C-alpha positions as MATLAB code, in Angstrom:
seq = 'MSNPPLVDDPAPLEFRDQLVRREAKRAAVWLGMIGAIAITVLLIQPLLVLFAGIVFAALLDGGVRLLGKVLPIGRGWRLLIVVLLVVLFLVGTFYLTGVQVTQQFTQLRSTLEMQAMRLSGWLADNGLMPKTSDMAGLARQALGSVGRLTSWVGTAIGSVTTMFMILVLGLFLAMEPGTYARGLVWLSPSRYRREFAITLDRMGQVQRRLLAGRLIGMAFEGVLTWVVLAIGGVPMAMLLGIIAGVLAFIPNIGAFITGVLMIAVGFSAGTDKAMWAAATYVIVQTFDGYVVIPMVARRTVDLPPALTLTAQIMASALFGVLGLALADPMTAMVKTALERSAEREGEKDEASGDERVEHA';
ca = [
      70.326  -24.976  -24.434;
      67.422  -25.613  -26.404;
      64.472  -23.049  -26.280;
      61.260  -23.854  -24.788;
      58.388  -25.254  -26.985;
      55.749  -22.216  -27.738;
      52.434  -22.926  -26.276;
      49.198  -21.796  -28.225;
      46.469  -22.651  -25.365;
      45.956  -19.552  -23.191;
      47.199  -19.374  -19.801;
      44.868  -20.035  -16.492;
      44.799  -16.259  -15.897;
      43.709  -15.212  -19.397;
      40.036  -14.352  -20.402;
      40.216  -16.431  -23.234;
      40.505  -19.572  -20.901;
      37.102  -20.947  -20.971;
      37.192  -21.740  -17.028;
      38.567  -18.040  -16.133;
      35.639  -16.609  -18.064;
      32.767  -18.918  -16.713;
      33.850  -18.155  -13.354;
      34.306  -14.504  -14.099;
      30.662  -14.508  -15.432;
      29.576  -16.016  -12.208;
      31.630  -13.528   -9.918;
      30.211  -10.716  -11.861;
      26.375  -11.842  -11.284;
      26.773  -12.213   -7.515;
      28.626   -8.994   -7.234;
      25.661   -7.344   -9.420;
      23.051   -8.783   -7.011;
      25.097   -7.428   -4.205;
      25.423   -4.074   -5.475;
      21.617   -4.251   -6.535;
      20.491   -5.093   -2.872;
      22.785   -2.571   -1.444;
      21.695    0.226   -3.956;
      18.147   -0.666   -3.188;
      18.790   -0.321    0.687;
      20.092    3.179    0.158;
      17.333    4.030   -2.179;
      14.202    2.580   -0.544;
      12.843    5.799    0.323;
      12.973    7.244   -3.344;
      11.980    3.891   -4.482;
       8.591    4.063   -2.293;
       7.899    7.638   -3.695;
       8.375    6.141   -7.230;
       5.923    3.359   -6.663;
       3.538    5.884   -4.952;
       3.354    7.623   -8.160;
       2.733    4.092   -9.931;
      -0.167    3.785   -7.765;
      -1.488    7.384   -7.865;
      -1.242    7.084  -12.129;
      -3.056    3.631  -11.814;
      -5.833    5.395   -9.664;
      -6.037    8.248  -12.281;
      -5.836    5.843  -15.052;
      -8.725    3.985  -13.730;
     -11.006    7.076  -13.647;
     -10.044    8.075  -17.357;
     -10.976    4.687  -18.474;
     -14.093    4.663  -16.385;
     -15.167    8.035  -17.805;
     -14.036    6.671  -21.516;
     -17.164    4.669  -21.374;
     -19.311    7.436  -21.259;
     -17.713   10.363  -22.781;
     -16.162    9.885  -26.174;
     -13.201   12.290  -26.030;
      -9.569   12.428  -25.938;
      -7.442   10.748  -23.163;
      -6.035   14.254  -22.257;
      -9.393   15.742  -21.726;
     -10.640   13.002  -19.518;
      -7.521   13.213  -17.587;
      -8.165   16.846  -17.117;
     -11.641   16.196  -16.118;
     -10.839   13.646  -13.664;
      -7.946   15.703  -11.933;
     -10.399   18.799  -11.911;
     -13.016   16.331  -10.270;
     -10.134   15.262   -7.429;
      -9.205   18.647   -6.638;
     -13.044   20.230   -6.336;
     -13.699   17.158   -3.813;
     -10.641   17.754   -1.945;
     -10.889   21.494   -1.752;
     -14.914   21.287   -0.772;
     -14.173   18.859    1.870;
     -11.659   20.849    3.269;
     -13.812   24.212    3.010;
     -16.814   22.443    4.298;
     -15.082   20.648    7.421;
     -11.968   21.929    7.955;
     -12.741   24.279   10.807;
     -14.665   21.528   12.687;
     -12.343   18.533   11.985;
      -9.534   20.568   13.169;
     -11.204   21.413   16.436;
     -12.080   17.691   16.516;
      -8.296   16.569   15.986;
      -7.480   18.461   19.206;
     -10.068   17.498   20.946;
      -9.243   13.797   20.086;
      -5.919   13.831   21.075;
      -6.580   15.153   24.700;
      -9.504   12.464   24.874;
      -7.079    9.923   24.204;
      -4.311   11.128   26.444;
      -7.029   11.092   29.243;
      -8.576    7.739   28.342;
      -5.065    6.231   28.282;
      -4.366    7.523   31.717;
      -7.793    6.393   33.362;
      -6.924    2.665   31.665;
      -3.365    2.852   32.988;
      -4.952    3.680   36.421;
      -7.464    0.789   36.288;
      -5.049   -1.488   35.720;
      -2.476   -0.489   38.237;
      -5.683   -0.492   41.071;
      -6.517   -4.173   40.078;
      -2.485   -5.303   40.129;
      -2.293   -5.825   36.503;
       0.216   -2.619   36.278;
       3.177   -1.549   38.319;
       2.456    1.105   41.017;
       1.411    4.446   40.421;
       4.746    6.207   40.559;
       6.164    3.905   37.801;
       2.933    3.864   36.200;
       3.114    7.847   35.466;
       6.542    7.376   33.964;
       5.332    4.677   31.846;
       2.037    6.298   30.824;
       4.347    9.397   29.637;
       7.160    7.121   27.823;
       3.923    5.485   25.786;
       2.520    8.775   25.121;
       5.734   10.397   24.146;
       6.128    7.453   21.791;
       2.856    7.658   20.243;
       3.545   11.471   19.994;
       6.604   10.738   18.108;
       5.040    8.264   15.826;
       2.113   10.897   14.939;
       4.666   13.538   14.297;
       6.524   11.404   11.980;
       3.301   10.410   10.274;
       2.080   13.896   10.165;
       5.374   14.858    8.501;
       5.156   12.242    5.973;
       1.780   12.667    5.079;
       2.440   16.673    5.268;
       5.870   16.795    3.557;
       4.714   19.034    0.654;
       7.719   18.015   -1.213;
       7.072   14.367   -1.270;
       3.475   14.869   -2.053;
       4.136   17.402   -5.072;
       6.713   14.438   -6.390;
       4.022   11.858   -6.038;
       1.336   13.862   -7.507;
       3.306   15.215  -10.300;
       4.785   11.755  -11.042;
       1.456   10.119  -11.030;
       0.231   12.570  -13.605;
       2.935   12.320  -15.914;
       2.535    8.603  -15.940;
      -1.325    8.755  -16.432;
      -0.724   11.290  -19.226;
       1.386    8.553  -21.345;
       1.252    4.951  -19.657;
       1.651    3.365  -22.716;
       4.885    4.973  -23.834;
       6.478    4.278  -20.499;
       5.409    1.022  -20.468;
       6.825    0.376  -23.943;
      10.156    1.944  -22.488;
       9.783   -0.675  -19.451;
       9.782   -3.427  -21.994;
      12.440   -2.104  -24.261;
      14.775   -2.408  -21.220;
      14.080   -6.115  -20.899;
      16.016   -8.681  -22.718;
      14.633   -8.953  -26.230;
      13.952  -12.657  -25.649;
      11.647  -11.955  -22.416;
       9.791   -8.531  -23.831;
       6.650  -10.667  -24.716;
       6.200  -12.220  -21.723;
       7.350   -8.776  -19.646;
       4.833   -6.956  -21.815;
       1.703   -9.460  -21.023;
       3.036   -9.151  -17.216;
       3.025   -5.493  -17.141;
      -0.384   -5.327  -18.606;
      -2.062   -7.637  -16.185;
      -0.568   -5.516  -13.357;
      -2.064   -2.640  -14.488;
      -5.286   -3.979  -14.786;
      -4.928   -5.580  -11.404;
      -3.766   -2.014   -9.766;
      -6.616   -0.194  -11.340;
      -9.275   -3.124   -9.770;
      -7.701   -2.990   -6.585;
      -7.737    0.749   -6.173;
     -11.338    0.840   -7.028;
     -12.018   -1.535   -4.867;
     -10.346    0.273   -2.173;
     -11.998    3.590   -2.810;
     -15.477    1.709   -3.078;
     -14.650    0.226    0.642;
     -13.456    3.678    2.138;
     -16.382    5.718    0.676;
     -18.567    3.093    2.628;
     -17.040    2.537    5.857;
     -16.516    6.476    6.400;
     -19.981    7.479    5.439;
     -21.675    4.633    7.548;
     -19.397    5.343   10.524;
     -20.081    8.720   10.472;
     -23.899    8.576   10.043;
     -24.171    5.637   12.815;
     -22.122    7.444   15.259;
     -23.729   10.755   14.694;
     -27.229    8.964   15.322;
     -25.656    7.555   18.569;
     -24.212   11.078   19.954;
     -20.904    9.817   20.416;
     -18.489   12.837   20.042;
     -16.175   13.461   17.165;
     -18.354   11.495   14.745;
     -17.418   13.162   11.354;
     -13.599   12.843   12.282;
     -13.888    9.474   13.345;
     -15.843    8.714    9.905;
     -12.833   10.517    7.888;
     -10.722    8.139    9.914;
     -12.173    5.084    9.341;
     -12.600    5.969    5.611;
      -8.711    6.933    5.280;
      -7.579    3.693    7.181;
      -9.999    1.507    5.186;
      -7.234    1.501    2.809;
      -5.341   -0.285    4.863;
      -7.157   -3.537    5.616;
      -7.108   -5.436    9.087;
      -4.522   -3.029   10.648;
      -6.752   -0.049    9.729;
      -9.915   -1.562   10.842;
      -8.374   -2.523   14.264;
      -7.150    1.225   15.116;
     -10.250    2.693   13.926;
     -12.320    0.379   16.465;
      -9.751    1.290   19.094;
     -10.164    5.208   18.463;
     -14.174    4.856   18.213;
     -14.403    2.763   21.482;
     -11.699    4.990   23.422;
     -13.611    8.439   22.138;
     -17.226    6.690   23.373;
     -15.944    6.077   26.673;
     -15.058    9.485   27.120;
     -18.820   10.455   27.032;
     -20.098    7.620   28.851;
     -20.894    3.731   28.891;
     -23.664    4.092   26.731;
     -21.549    5.829   24.227;
     -19.325    3.364   24.532;
     -21.378    0.435   23.672;
     -22.610    2.149   20.638;
     -19.035    2.887   19.301;
     -18.278   -0.924   19.859;
     -22.029   -2.028   18.470;
     -21.338    0.184   15.299;
     -17.799   -0.869   14.809;
     -18.980   -4.537   14.688;
     -21.819   -3.650   12.408;
     -19.809   -1.810    9.989;
     -17.010   -4.501   10.063;
     -19.466   -7.176    9.559;
     -21.599   -5.600    6.902;
     -18.432   -4.761    5.386;
     -16.769   -7.852    5.629;
     -19.722  -10.334    4.680;
     -21.483   -7.921    2.004;
     -19.057   -5.259    0.693;
     -15.866   -6.946    0.290;
     -17.214  -10.066   -1.274;
     -19.033   -7.914   -3.760;
     -16.266   -5.876   -4.494;
     -13.732   -8.777   -4.692;
     -15.999  -10.433   -7.263;
     -15.271   -7.937   -9.761;
     -11.945   -6.253   -8.639;
      -9.022   -8.260   -6.658;
      -9.549  -10.623   -3.923;
      -6.505  -10.888   -1.633;
      -6.586  -13.692    1.169;
      -6.386  -11.848    4.639;
      -3.707  -13.847    6.066;
      -1.411  -12.646    2.998;
      -2.323   -9.322    2.902;
      -1.661   -8.934    6.892;
       1.601  -10.622    6.495;
       2.524   -8.493    3.959;
       1.590   -5.322    5.678;
       3.588   -6.329    9.033;
       6.731   -7.356    6.943;
       6.237   -3.917    4.931;
       5.682   -2.042    7.893;
       8.795   -3.286    9.312;
      11.218   -2.632    6.393;
       9.887    0.637    5.131;
       7.820    2.318    7.743;
       4.336    3.908    7.182;
       4.699    4.278    3.789;
       5.392    0.770    3.073;
       2.345   -0.411    5.199;
       0.281    2.000    3.010;
       1.622    0.282   -0.103;
       1.213   -3.044    1.075;
      -1.394   -4.190   -0.737;
      -0.494   -2.796   -3.888;
       2.888   -4.397   -3.865;
       1.426   -7.899   -3.036;
      -1.189   -7.424   -5.499;
       1.642   -7.002   -8.299;
       3.935   -9.723   -6.672;
       0.991  -12.232   -6.856;
      -0.200  -11.439  -10.494;
       3.773  -11.964  -11.431;
       3.740  -15.097  -10.099;
       0.037  -16.141  -11.215;
       1.768  -15.206  -14.945;
       4.754  -17.109  -14.500;
       2.890  -20.489  -12.821;
       0.715  -20.037  -16.156;
       3.476  -19.819  -18.539;
       4.900  -23.274  -16.912;
       1.600  -24.813  -17.313;
       1.633  -23.511  -20.954;
       4.925  -25.183  -21.499;
       4.180  -28.327  -19.937;
       0.771  -28.310  -22.075;
       2.969  -27.554  -25.297;
       5.597  -30.218  -24.567;
       2.791  -32.728  -23.490;
       1.121  -32.357  -26.893;
       4.450  -32.891  -28.610;
       4.957  -36.182  -27.039;
       1.489  -37.130  -28.067;
       2.318  -36.184  -31.726;
       5.752  -38.125  -31.561;
       4.119  -41.276  -30.372;
];
């Protein structure tokens, strides 16, 4: 019996086989994508904290760059001045208004509970709600849900560890942003590094401009709401002004919540105060929407309202309150990346068109 002939070609199960290698690469890509998605889901909260630190770093970096236009000193000294100004502002605000705001917070909660019960009673009397016995249970359930939500928000905002990590991370990033940017570029494939560096630089510019516009809008809405409500004698004008300023960081949804709170507090002092609060809300939002926002957007970032609202709904559903607060910066970064991608494709098409003309 003769020996079988030897075959030099790779077996179907060997990695030397081109088909096996090609399919193994495809499988590795799909497994890598699944693993990346799983890791992202598991680490979403730390990733949100990291992104919040980047947003805070962009805020500090914007202040440092703005200060550099009037003070020709080192970046480290300018960053120190910005941090000290922020700390002095926060400490001074809490020192001057801390006791009054704390008292108004307690008063605001009791006022909202009372107004919710009154509204439920009015709806029940007009046949728009279940009967009184069931209504009380529904009201307690609703207030319990609100209590759990506010408790979670208070815990998230007041969490010392989370806030400390965001502040420290943002501070370190703001100290040497170029170093970390170069590190990110180095982690990308070499053929994409130049393009990634351009996109990263534009993202940083967009973040700084977006946050500058948000701060201007927050200051305007907070101060104007406080002053107008105080003139009309609406209770808790200072607290409502602070809430309006803070919630102005979240367009659309923040304005709606502010309006509901203002009108509810106004009704607690009488119909005339409620009408004044409603008029204040309409005037402030109208002036902000038609005067302040267009002026700011011209120099910062103009995000379409429908786009921001959609992003806020999705981010809040996926990531909670922290995702809702960071929805706008996320949207701005994604929008910047897509715009740069479209610009690059346009440059390629233009270059190919020029080549065809030369060959012709």
